[in-house]
N, C-alpha and C positions, 0 to 999 in steps of 0.2 A: 209537757211540764215546763213551766216558766223557769227562767234563769234563777230567780230568787228561790224557788222551791228546790232546785238542784243544789244551790249553795248551802241551803239549810240542811238538805240531806247529807251532804259531804261533811258539814259541821257536826251533825249528830253521829255519823259513822266514825269520825275522828275521836269523839268522846268514848265510843263503845270499844273501839280496837286501838289499843296502845301497844307500841313495840316494847319489848322487854328492855330495861335499862342496860343490860349487858351487851345487847346487839351492837355490833360494830366495834367492840373493844378488842384490840389486838391481844393475843396471848403471849406476845413477847418473842424476843430473838432466841430464847433458850427452849423454845417449844420443840418437842421431839419430832424427828423427821419421818418416823414410820406412822402408818395409819393404825391408831390404837384400837379402833373397832375391829380391824382385821386381825390384829394380834390377839384380841380377846377371843374371837371365834376360832382362831387356830389353837389356843390353849384349852378351850372348852371341848370336852369329849362328850358328845351328845349321848352316846350309848351308856357311858358311865353315869351320867346324870340321871338318865332314864332308869337304870338299874338301882341307883340309890333311892329314887322316889318310889319305885315299886316295892323295895325292901322295907322302906319306912312304913308304908301302908299296912304291910303284913305283921309288923311287931305290935 
């Protein structure tokens, strides 16, 4: 592939794949220290959720 063709390919890929405007923005100094994803999983009771879903289907 010629250099010109590669440059055109990169140019087209750049048009297709754009990063989200929020990427790279800091969430600030007041961001929580804990891992929120882990806190959510800790609070989520999978068995309780499963029971609620199964009971909802029966009613």
